[in-house]
N, C-alpha and C positions, 0 to 999 in steps of 0.2 A: 301831821298826825292823823290817825284814823280812829274812828270809834266803831265799836262792835256791839250789836244788839242780838239777843236771842230771838230768832224768828219763829214762825209757826213750824218751820222745818226742824227747829231744835227745841227751844223751851221758852217759857215766859217767866219772868222774875216774880215771885210771890212772897208776900209777907203776911198774908191773911192767916186765919186760924186753920185748924186741920180740915174742917169741912170745906172751906173755900179752896184749900190746896188740893183736896181730893177731887173737887169739881174740875180744877184746872188740869190735873193729871188725867182725868177721864176724857176731857175734851181733846187734849193733845194726842192721846193714844188713838182716838178715833179719827184724827185728822188725816185726810187722804194724801197730804203732801210729804209725809215722811214720819219716821218713828221718833219717839221721844228719846232724846240723848242726854238730858240733864235730870238729875235727881231733885225734884222739886222740894223734897223734904229738907234739903240743906238750906232752903231759903225761909224756913220758919223763924219767927222772931228770936226764939231762944238759941238758934244756931247761926244767927246772922253774922256776928263778929267773926266766928270761926270760918264761915263761908267766904267772907271778904279776904281773909288771910290766905285761904287755900285756892282762890279762884284760878291761879296760874300754876299751881303745884300738882293738883290731882288731875288725872287724865279725864275723868268724867266732868270736871269743871272746865278744863281747857277747851272742850268741845264747844262751849258757849263763850267763854271769856278768853279771847285769843291774844290779846295784846297787853302786856304788863304796863300800866300807867300808874306810877306811884301815887297813892292816895294823898300823901303829904303835899305833893305839888299841886293838887287840885282843891285843897281845902278853902272854903270861903272865908275862913277866919284868919288866913295868913295875910301878909302884906299884899296890897293889890298888885296883881300881875297883868299880863297882856289882855285879859278879858274881865278883870275886876278893877275898873278904873275909879279913881277919885274924880270929883268934878273938875279939879284943876288940870288933871291929866288929859281929860277928854271933853272939851267943850262941844256943845251941839254943832253938828255939821249940817250943812244944807245941801240940797240936791246940786246946786250950782257948783260946789266945790269938787264934785265927782265927775263933772263933764270933761271930756277931752278938750285940750286947749283950743282946737279949731271950732269948738262949739260954745266955748265960754262966752257969755254975754248974749248968746242967741238962743233960739228955740232948739229943743232936741228933735231930731228927725224921727218921728214916730206917728202912729195912727192917731187921728183926732179923737178926742174924748167928748163925752156928752155929760152934761149936768142937767138934771130935771128942772124944768121951769118952776115947778112948785114942789117943794119938799114936803111930803106927807108926814103927818104925825102917826107913826105906827107904834102902839103900846108895846113896851118891852124891847124895842129896837132903836138903834141910833143910825143916822144917815152919815155916810162917809163920802165926801166929794170925790169926783173924778180927778185924776192927776198923778203926778210923780211922787215917788218916795224912795228912800234908801233901803235896799233889801240885801240880805246876806252879810257876810263878814269875812275878812281876810285874816282874822286873828285867832282862829281856833281850828275847827275840823275841816277836812277837805270838802265835804259835801255842803258846807255852808258858804263856801267861796264861789265866785268872787263877790266882794261887795260891789253893788252895781245900782244903777238907776233903773227902777221898774215903774210900772204905772198900772192903774186900774180904771175901769169905768166907775161911775157912781154906784153905790150899793148900800143896802141896809144890813145890819148884823145885830144879833141878839146881845143885849146888855149882859145877860147871865147865861151860864151853862144850863142845859136842859136838866130839869130836876126829876127826881123819882116821881113826884106827883104829876108832872107834865107827862112823863112817859107812861104812867098808869092809864091815863086817858086814851092814849094810843093803843095800849095793850087791850083795854076793855073794848074798844071799837073795832079792832082788827083781829083779835085772838092771836096776836103775836106771841112768840115764845117768851116767857118771863125771864128776867135776869136771874142768874144762878142763886143769888143770895136772898131772893124774895121767898122766904119759907112760907108754905101754906098760901101761896098766891098773894102774899101781903108785902107791902113795903116794910123794910126793917123799922122797928120802933123808933119814933122821933127823927126819922130821916126823910120825911116828905120833901123838905127843902134842900136836901143834899143833891149834888149832881148824880144823875143816873150813871151806873157803871155796869160792867159786864155786857157792853153793847158792841157789836161788830161794826165795821164800816158800813156794811149792808143795812144793819138795823138803823144806824144814824141817817143814812141816805133816805130810807123809806119813811122814817119819822118826819124828816123835814119836808118831804114831798106831801105827806099826809096833812101837814099844817099849811100847805100852800107856799112853802119856802123851799130852800135847797141848802146843801152844805156849802160853806164858803170855799173858794179855792185857796191855794197856799199864799198867793200874792195878797188877796183880800185879807186873809187872817193876819198876815205879818204887818200889813199896813195899819190895820185896826189896832194891833198890839203896840206898835212902836211909833206911829205917827210919821210925818214926812221927814223928820230930822234924824231918824235912825236911832232912837233910844235903844240901849242895850236891854233894859228892863222896861216894863210898861210905864213905870213911874219916873224913869230917868236912867242915868248911867251908873249910879252908885248902888251896889248891892246892900239891901237892908233886910234884916232877918224877919222883921215883924210886919211886912207888907204883903205876905202871901202865905198860903198853907203849904209849907215846904218841908222836906225831910230833915233839914238841919235843926228843926225845932222838935225832932223826935215825934213827928206827927203819927198818930196811930191809924189815920184813915182820912176820909173826906170830911169836909166841914160845910155848913150851910153856904149856899152861893151868896156872894155879896158881903161876906164877913170881913173883908179887908178893904174898906173904902179908900184908905190912903194908898192902896196899891193899884188904883184904877189907871187905865191907859189915858192918853191925851184925849181920846174920844169918849171917855167915861165908862169904858167897859171894865167889868169886874173879872177877876180870876184869870187874866190872860197869862199869868205865870203861876204855876202851882195848882193845887186842888186835884184836877184830873188832866191828863193828856187829852187833846181834842182832835178827833178825826177831821181831815179836810179833803176836799175833792181834788186830789192830786196824786199822780203816780210818783213813785220814788225814782226821780231822774235828776241828773246834774243841772245846776243853774246855768243859764246862758253864759257862755264864755268859759265854763269849767271844762278843762281837757284832762283832768286827772282821772285815770281809770279806776273804777270801783266795782267789784264783781256783784255787789248787792243791788246795783241799779237795775230797774226793770219794771214792767207794767203789771207784774204779778204782786206788787206791794203798793200799799197806800201810805201816805204821810200823816203823821200826827204832830201837833205843835203844842207848846206851852208848858211842858213838864207837869209834875204832879206832886201829891203828898209823899209818894215813894219814888225815889230817884236813883238812876243807875250810877250816879257819882260814887256811891258806896262800892261799886264794882269796878271802878277805874275807868269809866267811859265818859266822864265829863259833866260839868255843871249844866243841867238842863233848863235852868231858869231863864236864860236869855231869850229874847224875842225871835232871834234868828235860828234858834235851835230846831233840829229836825229829828224825828224818830220815824221808823218805818216798820210795818208789819203786814202780814198777809191780811186781806180785808175780812177774813172769816174769824180772826182771833178776837176773843172776848177776855177782858182783863179787869181786875179790881181797881185799876187806875186809869182806865180809858173811858172817856165821855165825849161830849160834843156840844156845839151850839150851831144855830142855823143862820142863814143869810137870805137875802131876798133882792130881786131886781127892783129898780124904781118903777 
């Protein structure tokens, strides 16, 4: 199966109010990479159900929504299928079980890893040890395959997504362009502790550098989200509606970071599924061993992970809650469901 996303070349999916939609429309019209091909007005909340039904019927919708994938087959409320497992259907798997027979019982031939002699206590961050973990999946989209053994060096990663209050410090110090929805140069009322949105990959990179950190790469992000044993969701293998800010709860937007403590990953990270998509420092390229051609691959796009409060499942492109999910956009795109967190070397 393949998944399709609206890129900066086409459109971005919006469910915000008219002011936000207008800002999105203006941004995409000015984008140098191509003209706007989708009518963003069709994605307003009052027209969302109609848009879902018409995504493969109207020509102006087909330009973004190219592959009919029946919504009924993807519903998280149906009987668990190939990517919505019960605990008995999918016990935890270990790295050892994925090794080729010739390597079973022995070390994987790979570059040596380093673990710092002393793990520092960095406020707001958690340390992740060097080593192997299960990455990717064979059970869903082409670009998520193959499920394979990957590994990282030791690193630190933020416990929480970067908030509006965090980002304001950066804006004040650097005179960076404000996010679209900050009317009169102010954070929206009562949203200081919500994740910052309307930030591009470039904004996220520069913020992390300003704080003495960096964006996590895709391997680091996925390891921090799923642990070494390959959890489907940060909290385990079984989908649970109330462990994240996800669209199936009819979420109207972002929520304060850390609002779902029961949805933490094995490393204690919050909101690794839902709330906002998170930019990572990775080009949109196939996983090692993936030979399935995909025209969207390229170094002109960057990867996002984690899903958000607004999810393209409604448009037939698949449940974005799993830890192995990947999205991709031009690094200049800003969206009301895109945010980030930072990482740091030991």
